[in-house]
C-alpha positions as CSV (number, residue, x, y, z in Angstrom):
1,M,-52.2,20.4,14.8
2,L,-52.2,20.7,10.8
3,I,-49.5,23.2,10.8
4,A,-47.4,21.4,13.3
5,A,-47.8,18.3,11.2
6,C,-46.8,20.1,8.0
7,C,-43.6,21.5,9.7
8,V,-42.5,18.2,10.8
9,L,-43.1,16.8,7.1
10,F,-41.4,19.8,5.6
11,A,-38.3,19.4,8.2
12,G,-38.3,15.5,7.4
13,A,-38.2,16.2,3.7
14,S,-35.3,18.9,4.0
15,L,-33.2,16.2,6.1
16,I,-33.8,13.5,3.3
17,L,-32.7,16.1,0.5
18,T,-29.8,17.1,2.3
19,S,-28.6,13.7,2.9
20,L,-29.1,12.7,-0.6
21,T,-27.2,15.8,-1.7
22,Q,-24.1,15.1,0.7
23,A,-24.3,11.3,-0.5
24,R,-24.3,12.2,-4.1
25,S,-21.6,15.1,-3.9
26,D,-18.5,12.9,-3.0
27,P,-15.4,14.9,-3.2
28,T,-13.3,14.9,-6.3
29,L,-9.6,14.8,-6.2
30,T,-6.6,15.5,-8.3
31,V,-3.0,14.1,-8.0
32,A,0.2,15.9,-8.5
33,L,1.8,13.4,-10.6
34,N,1.8,12.9,-14.3
35,A,1.1,9.1,-15.0
36,Q,2.8,9.5,-18.4
37,V,6.3,10.3,-16.9
38,P,8.1,7.8,-14.9
39,T,8.7,8.6,-11.4
40,T,11.1,7.3,-8.7
41,P,10.5,5.3,-5.8
42,D,11.3,7.9,-3.4
43,A,9.0,10.5,-5.2
44,P,6.3,12.0,-2.8
45,I,2.6,11.9,-4.0
46,E,0.3,14.6,-3.4
47,L,-3.6,14.1,-3.6
48,N,-5.7,17.4,-3.3
49,F,-9.5,17.1,-2.6
50,S,-12.1,19.6,-3.9
51,R,-13.4,20.0,-0.4
52,A,-12.7,18.7,3.2
53,L,-14.4,15.3,4.2
54,K,-16.9,15.6,6.7
55,P,-17.0,13.3,9.9
56,V,-20.4,11.9,8.8
57,E,-19.2,11.0,5.6
58,G,-16.4,8.5,6.5
59,R,-12.9,8.2,5.9
60,I,-10.4,7.8,3.0
61,G,-8.9,4.5,2.0
62,I,-5.9,4.3,-0.6
63,I,-4.7,1.4,-2.2
64,I,-1.3,1.0,-4.1
65,D,-1.0,-2.4,-6.1
66,R,-3.2,-4.3,-3.9
67,N,-1.5,-3.0,-0.6
68,D,-3.5,-0.6,1.8
69,V,-1.2,2.3,2.3
70,T,-3.7,4.9,4.0
71,S,-1.7,5.0,7.2
72,L,1.4,6.2,5.0
73,F,-0.5,9.4,3.9
74,V,-0.2,12.5,5.9
75,S,-3.6,14.5,6.0
76,D,-3.3,18.4,5.7
77,G,-6.9,19.7,5.5
78,M,-7.8,18.8,1.7
79,R,-4.5,17.6,0.9
80,M,-2.9,14.1,1.5
81,V,0.7,13.5,1.1
82,Y,2.6,10.2,0.8
83,S,6.1,10.3,2.0
84,A,8.4,7.4,0.6
85,A,11.1,8.1,3.3
86,L,10.3,4.7,5.1
87,V,8.2,2.7,2.3
88,S,9.3,3.1,-1.4
89,L,6.9,2.9,-4.2
90,P,6.9,-0.4,-5.8
91,L,8.8,-0.6,-9.1
92,G,6.8,-0.9,-12.5
93,E,3.4,-0.2,-13.6
94,S,0.9,-0.1,-10.7
95,Q,-2.5,1.5,-9.7
96,L,-3.2,4.1,-7.1
97,T,-7.0,3.9,-6.0
98,V,-8.7,6.3,-3.7
99,Y,-11.9,5.1,-2.0
100,L,-14.4,7.0,0.3
101,I,-15.3,4.4,3.1
102,G,-18.6,5.3,4.5
103,V,-19.8,4.9,8.2
104,D,-21.7,1.9,6.8
105,S,-18.4,0.4,5.7
106,V,-19.0,0.7,2.3
107,W,-16.0,1.3,-0.2
108,R,-16.9,3.7,-3.1
109,E,-14.2,4.4,-5.4
110,I,-13.4,8.2,-5.9
111,G,-10.2,8.2,-8.0
112,R,-8.0,5.8,-9.9
113,F,-4.5,6.8,-11.2
114,G,-1.6,5.1,-12.9
115,L,1.8,5.0,-11.4
116,V,5.1,4.0,-13.4
117,V,8.0,3.8,-11.1
118,V,11.6,3.4,-12.2
119,K,14.9,3.0,-10.6
120,A,16.3,6.4,-11.5
121,K,15.0,9.1,-13.9
122,L,16.8,9.7,-17.3
123,V,19.1,12.7,-17.3
124,P,21.2,14.3,-20.3
125,T,24.7,13.2,-20.5
126,P,27.7,15.6,-20.5
127,I,28.2,14.5,-24.0
128,Q,24.8,15.7,-25.1
129,S,25.2,18.9,-23.4
130,A,28.5,19.6,-25.2
131,R,27.0,19.1,-28.5
132,A,23.8,21.1,-27.6
133,E,26.0,24.2,-26.6
134,P,29.4,24.3,-28.7
135,S,30.9,27.1,-26.5
136,I,34.8,27.2,-25.7
137,V,34.2,25.7,-22.2
138,N,32.0,22.9,-23.4
139,T,34.4,22.1,-26.2
140,V,37.2,21.8,-23.7
141,E,35.0,19.4,-21.6
142,T,34.2,17.3,-24.6
143,A,38.0,17.2,-25.7
144,K,38.7,15.7,-22.2
145,T,36.0,13.2,-22.2
146,N,36.8,11.8,-25.6
147,G,40.5,11.6,-24.4
148,S,41.8,14.5,-27.0
149,D,43.7,17.5,-26.4
150,L,42.1,20.1,-28.7
151,L,44.3,22.8,-27.1
152,A,47.5,21.4,-28.1
153,G,49.5,22.8,-31.0
154,N,48.2,26.4,-32.2
155,G,46.2,27.2,-28.8
156,N,42.8,27.4,-30.5
157,T,39.8,25.2,-30.1
158,T,39.6,23.7,-33.7
159,G,42.6,21.6,-33.7
160,K,45.5,21.6,-36.2
161,N,45.6,24.5,-38.5
162,G,42.3,25.7,-37.3
163,D,40.3,23.0,-39.2
164,P,37.0,22.3,-37.7
165,A,36.9,18.7,-39.0
166,T,39.4,17.9,-36.5
167,E,36.7,18.3,-33.7
168,S,34.3,16.2,-35.5
169,A,37.0,13.5,-36.0
170,A,36.9,12.7,-32.2
171,P,36.2,9.4,-31.0
172,P,32.4,8.5,-31.1
173,V,30.4,8.2,-28.3
174,T,29.9,4.5,-27.2
175,N,26.6,4.8,-25.3
176,G,24.7,5.4,-28.5
177,S,22.1,7.2,-26.9
178,A,21.5,10.9,-26.0
179,L,20.0,9.9,-22.4
180,A,21.5,7.7,-20.0
181,P,20.4,6.6,-16.5
182,E,21.9,8.7,-13.8
183,S,22.8,5.8,-11.3
184,E,24.5,2.9,-12.7
185,D,26.6,4.5,-15.3
186,T,28.2,7.0,-12.7
187,S,29.0,4.1,-10.4
188,R,30.5,2.2,-13.5
189,D,32.7,5.2,-14.5
190,T,33.9,5.9,-11.0
191,G,34.3,2.2,-10.0
192,K,32.2,2.8,-6.9
193,Q,31.2,-0.5,-5.2
194,H,27.7,-0.8,-3.7
195,K,27.2,-2.3,-0.3
196,W,27.1,-6.0,-0.1
197,G,27.1,-6.0,-3.9
198,F,23.5,-4.3,-4.1
199,E,22.8,-1.3,-6.2
200,K,20.7,-0.1,-3.4
201,F,21.2,-0.9,0.2
202,D,19.1,1.3,2.9
203,Y,18.6,0.4,6.6
204,V,16.7,2.6,8.8
205,P,16.3,1.8,12.4
206,S,14.2,3.7,15.0
207,V,13.5,3.5,18.7
208,T,11.1,5.6,21.1
209,L,11.4,5.2,24.8
210,V,8.9,6.2,27.1
211,I,8.9,6.6,30.8
212,K,5.6,7.3,32.7
213,T,5.5,7.6,36.5
214,Q,3.1,8.4,39.3
215,P,5.6,9.2,42.4
216,A,2.8,9.9,45.1
217,Q,-0.8,9.4,45.5
218,F,-3.0,11.0,48.4
219,N,-6.3,9.7,49.2
220,F,-9.1,10.9,51.6
221,P,-10.5,9.2,53.4
222,A,-7.1,6.9,53.8
223,D,-9.0,3.7,53.4
224,T,-9.7,4.4,49.7
225,H,-6.0,4.3,49.2
226,P,-5.2,1.3,46.6
227,S,-3.3,-1.6,47.9
228,Q,-1.4,-2.2,44.5
229,R,0.4,0.2,42.4
230,A,-0.3,3.4,44.2
231,T,3.1,4.5,43.0
232,F,4.6,3.4,40.0
233,T,7.5,3.9,37.1
234,D,7.1,2.1,34.0
235,G,8.9,2.3,30.8
236,T,7.7,1.3,27.3
237,L,9.6,0.7,24.2
238,Q,8.6,1.1,20.5
239,F,11.4,-0.4,18.1
240,S,11.1,-0.5,14.1
241,M,13.4,-1.8,11.5
242,R,13.0,-0.8,8.0
243,N,15.3,-2.4,5.1
244,E,15.3,-2.1,1.3
245,M,17.7,-3.5,-1.2
246,T,17.9,-4.1,-4.9
247,R,20.0,-5.8,-7.4
248,G,19.0,-6.1,-11.1
249,W,15.7,-8.2,-11.1
250,F,15.8,-8.6,-7.6
251,G,14.3,-6.5,-4.9
252,A,13.2,-6.7,-1.4
253,Q,11.6,-4.3,1.2
254,S,11.1,-5.3,5.0
255,S,9.7,-3.4,8.2
256,F,9.5,-5.1,11.4
257,D,7.7,-3.4,14.5
258,F,8.1,-4.5,18.3
259,A,6.7,-3.1,21.4
260,G,7.5,-3.6,24.9
261,S,6.8,-2.6,28.5
262,T,8.3,-3.3,31.8
263,F,4.6,-3.5,33.4
264,Q,3.7,-7.3,32.7
265,A,-0.1,-6.5,32.5
266,E,0.7,-4.1,29.8
267,A,2.6,-6.8,27.4
268,L,1.3,-7.0,24.1
269,R,-0.2,-10.7,24.6
270,F,-1.1,-10.6,28.4
271,G,-4.8,-11.1,27.4
272,T,-3.9,-14.5,26.0
273,L,-0.8,-15.6,27.8
274,G,-0.9,-13.8,31.0
275,N,2.3,-13.7,33.1
276,N,3.9,-15.9,30.4
277,A,3.4,-13.2,27.7
278,P,7.0,-11.8,26.7
279,Q,7.5,-8.4,27.7
280,V,9.2,-7.5,24.3
281,D,7.0,-8.8,21.6
282,L,6.5,-8.4,17.7
283,S,3.5,-6.3,16.9
284,S,3.8,-6.5,12.9
285,Y,6.1,-7.2,10.2
286,L,6.1,-7.3,6.3
287,V,8.6,-8.6,4.0
288,Q,8.3,-7.8,0.1
289,F,10.1,-9.5,-2.4
290,K,10.2,-8.6,-6.1
291,L,11.5,-11.3,-8.5
292,G,11.4,-9.8,-11.8
293,R,7.8,-8.9,-12.4
294,A,6.5,-11.3,-9.6
295,K,5.8,-10.0,-6.1
296,V,5.8,-12.0,-2.8
297,N,4.6,-10.4,0.5
298,I,5.0,-12.4,3.6
299,G,3.9,-11.0,7.0
300,S,0.8,-8.5,7.9
301,T,-0.5,-8.1,4.4
302,S,-4.0,-8.0,2.9
303,F,-6.0,-9.7,-0.1
304,G,-9.0,-9.4,-2.2
305,S,-11.0,-6.7,-4.4
306,S,-14.4,-8.0,-4.4
307,R,-16.6,-6.3,-2.0
308,Q,-19.2,-9.1,-1.7
309,L,-16.6,-12.0,-1.2
310,I,-13.1,-10.9,0.2
311,N,-12.3,-7.2,0.2
312,N,-8.9,-6.2,1.6
313,F,-8.9,-8.9,4.2
314,S,-5.9,-8.3,6.5
315,S,-3.9,-10.7,8.4
316,R,-0.8,-12.5,8.6
317,G,0.2,-14.9,5.6
318,I,1.6,-15.0,2.1
319,T,0.5,-13.4,-1.0
320,V,2.0,-13.9,-4.4
321,T,1.2,-11.7,-7.5
322,V,2.6,-13.1,-10.9
323,P,2.1,-10.8,-14.1
324,I,1.9,-13.8,-16.9
325,T,1.6,-11.6,-19.7
326,K,0.7,-8.0,-20.4
327,R,-2.9,-9.1,-20.4
328,F,-3.1,-11.8,-17.6
329,D,-2.0,-11.7,-14.0
330,F,-2.5,-14.1,-11.1
331,S,-2.6,-13.7,-7.5
332,V,-2.8,-16.4,-4.7
333,A,-3.1,-15.9,-1.0
334,A,-2.9,-17.9,2.2
335,L,-3.7,-16.0,5.4
336,N,-4.4,-16.8,8.9
337,G,-8.0,-16.8,9.8
338,T,-7.8,-14.0,12.4
339,N,-5.3,-11.2,13.1
340,I,-2.5,-12.3,15.3
341,V,1.0,-10.8,17.0
342,G,4.1,-12.3,18.5
343,Y,6.7,-14.6,17.2
344,G,4.7,-17.8,17.4
345,N,3.1,-18.8,14.1
346,F,5.3,-16.6,12.3
347,F,4.2,-17.1,8.8
348,G,0.5,-17.1,9.9
349,L,0.1,-20.9,8.5
350,G,0.5,-22.6,11.6
351,R,-3.3,-23.9,11.8
352,S,-4.5,-25.9,8.7
353,K,-7.7,-25.5,9.7
354,H,-7.7,-21.9,10.8
355,Q,-6.9,-20.3,7.2
356,L,-8.3,-18.7,4.3
357,Q,-7.2,-19.3,1.0
358,A,-7.9,-17.1,-2.2
359,A,-6.9,-16.7,-5.8
360,T,-7.8,-14.0,-8.4
361,L,-7.2,-14.0,-12.3
362,G,-7.1,-10.8,-14.0
363,V,-7.6,-10.1,-17.6
364,E,-6.5,-6.7,-19.2
365,F,-8.5,-6.2,-22.4
366,L,-6.3,-2.8,-22.9
367,P,-2.8,-3.3,-21.9
368,K,-1.9,0.3,-22.5
369,H,-4.6,1.6,-20.3
370,P,-4.6,-0.4,-17.2
371,G,-7.9,-0.6,-15.5
372,G,-9.8,0.6,-19.0
373,L,-11.5,-2.6,-19.1
374,R,-10.6,-5.3,-16.7
375,L,-12.1,-8.7,-15.7
376,E,-11.6,-10.8,-12.7
377,F,-12.1,-14.1,-11.6
378,S,-11.8,-14.6,-7.6
379,G,-12.3,-17.8,-5.5
380,V,-12.1,-18.3,-1.7
381,S,-12.2,-21.0,0.7
382,A,-12.0,-20.5,4.4
383,Y,-12.1,-22.4,7.6
384,I,-12.3,-20.3,10.7
385,Q,-12.1,-21.8,14.3
386,A,-13.7,-20.3,17.3
387,L,-10.6,-17.8,17.9
388,N,-10.7,-13.9,18.3
389,N,-8.7,-11.4,16.6
390,F,-5.9,-9.7,18.5
391,S,-7.2,-7.4,21.2
392,Q,-11.0,-8.5,20.6
393,G,-13.3,-10.6,22.8
394,S,-16.4,-12.0,21.7
395,V,-18.2,-15.6,21.4
396,N,-17.4,-17.1,18.1
397,D,-18.3,-20.6,16.5
398,V,-16.5,-22.5,13.9
399,E,-17.4,-21.4,10.2
400,R,-16.6,-22.9,6.9
401,S,-17.2,-20.9,3.6
402,K,-16.2,-20.8,0.0
403,G,-17.3,-18.8,-2.9
404,G,-16.6,-17.4,-6.3
405,T,-17.2,-14.0,-7.9
406,V,-16.8,-12.3,-11.3
407,R,-15.9,-8.7,-11.5
408,L,-16.0,-6.2,-14.6
409,I,-14.1,-3.0,-14.2
410,A,-14.0,0.0,-17.0
411,T,-12.9,3.5,-16.9
412,D,-12.3,5.9,-20.1
413,K,-8.8,7.7,-20.6
414,S,-9.9,10.8,-18.9
415,G,-11.1,9.0,-15.7
416,R,-14.5,10.5,-15.9
417,F,-16.4,7.4,-16.8
418,K,-16.2,4.4,-14.2
419,F,-17.9,1.2,-14.1
420,D,-17.7,-1.3,-11.5
421,G,-19.9,-4.6,-11.3
422,G,-19.9,-8.1,-10.2
423,F,-21.7,-11.3,-9.5
424,T,-20.7,-13.6,-6.3
425,R,-21.9,-16.9,-5.3
426,S,-21.1,-18.2,-2.0
427,Q,-21.7,-21.0,0.4
428,Y,-21.6,-20.9,4.2
429,G,-21.9,-23.4,7.1
430,N,-21.2,-24.3,10.8
431,P,-19.3,-27.4,11.4
432,A,-19.9,-29.2,14.4
433,D,-18.3,-27.5,17.4
434,P,-18.0,-29.8,20.6
435,L,-17.2,-26.6,22.8
436,L,-20.7,-25.2,22.1
437,Y,-22.8,-28.5,21.9
438,Q,-21.4,-29.5,25.4
439,G,-22.9,-33.4,24.5
440,T,-26.5,-31.9,24.1
441,N,-28.6,-32.8,21.3
442,T,-28.2,-30.0,18.7
443,L,-29.4,-29.6,15.2
444,A,-26.4,-28.8,12.8
445,V,-26.8,-25.8,10.6
446,P,-27.1,-26.6,7.0
447,F,-24.8,-25.2,4.3
448,L,-26.7,-22.3,2.8
449,T,-26.1,-20.8,-0.6
450,R,-26.6,-17.4,-1.8
451,N,-26.1,-15.1,-4.8
452,A,-25.2,-11.5,-4.8
453,R,-24.7,-8.9,-7.5
454,Y,-23.8,-5.2,-7.9
455,F,-23.0,-2.3,-10.2
456,D,-21.8,1.2,-10.0
457,A,-21.6,3.5,-12.8
458,S,-20.8,7.0,-12.6
459,Y,-19.5,10.0,-15.0
460,D,-17.9,13.2,-13.6
461,F,-19.3,16.3,-15.5
462,L,-17.2,18.7,-13.8
463,V,-13.6,18.4,-12.9
464,A,-11.7,20.8,-10.4
465,I,-8.8,22.8,-12.0
466,H,-6.0,24.0,-9.7
């Protein structure tokens, strides 16, 4: 008996040590992108992990500029690649944050990288190339560019009487810079007109049609043969539209996804509308506007970075982000209380008492190092009715909550040291719900006020080198 007990204790201790070791050894990652060099909106992003993630550890979540883009990354073992073919990277400075989402739904940050996205990379102009390499061919090209004919007269490349000063007397370059954008200057020189007056206008539709059929069915004994849909032929549709346009300080991106089926019971909203559900319905959409440095998202979006108050709450609504100065930025959101689909309640704000309103004020103490030392103040006010999310069935009651949080984030320039801490105070209550009370003498739940706090600090002593 004593030996058996010792064996059990030893096995339990081994299990605990193994779990602690796995929990503490989160995978590290590197990004194949230089944060100091600007990149273009269509440039790919490659994340390389130090090891493959185990199923018991959870999954990876990736946020770019408060938008969840995990589904846009293609996983390939220890590598995840973001393709910007359909959804381009946002212009300007932003943060790419990688989280490890455990099986307990706790988000742990394992990497944060800065992105600087510009319209087009800077490349050397032909004038600069001619000056850098004064060969015969380059001199001829320079002469043509400047509108002079250096080969006239005596047939050499130095002008009249072989005087080298003639070449330097060519008209000066009006650009005034050794580097010039690759896109706009070329279009102005050639007189190219952009579509609808935009500098960039892309439209990418895609359609997927599927036919599923069961032409015959045989049952034994025969009385087990179903009376309905023993044989069938159904068709399904998935249609997507992606659009991007830019002009100066204005930019817009949109994506619309539709789903349809010839079988009524497979309609997107059959569970709520029954036979009245449209067979082709709007499954999701997102429209993003860039107005200078401000950004507006309309549609299926997410908001929040406070783990104890509102953390990437996703629904249909409107979010606005305004960088006031290099140090201060302000974000505000109004979202539907539950996730919805369809054409009705298009903006997600059709129910005034089934909404969530939130705002965040961010302060960057080190503007040249975003995320180096950042302080955030967030507030939330929510009124949720007894309604379910799309494709979710449960018995809910009316909820009313509000609260505020303060969050401090700090990282060093190398990215090895990370700190994340916050304090939250929230209030929760259940307003009177006639559907639940049913005329009975029921005692209302009083408003409850609770406080919560957390802090995470880590330092990476070893960094993987690839």
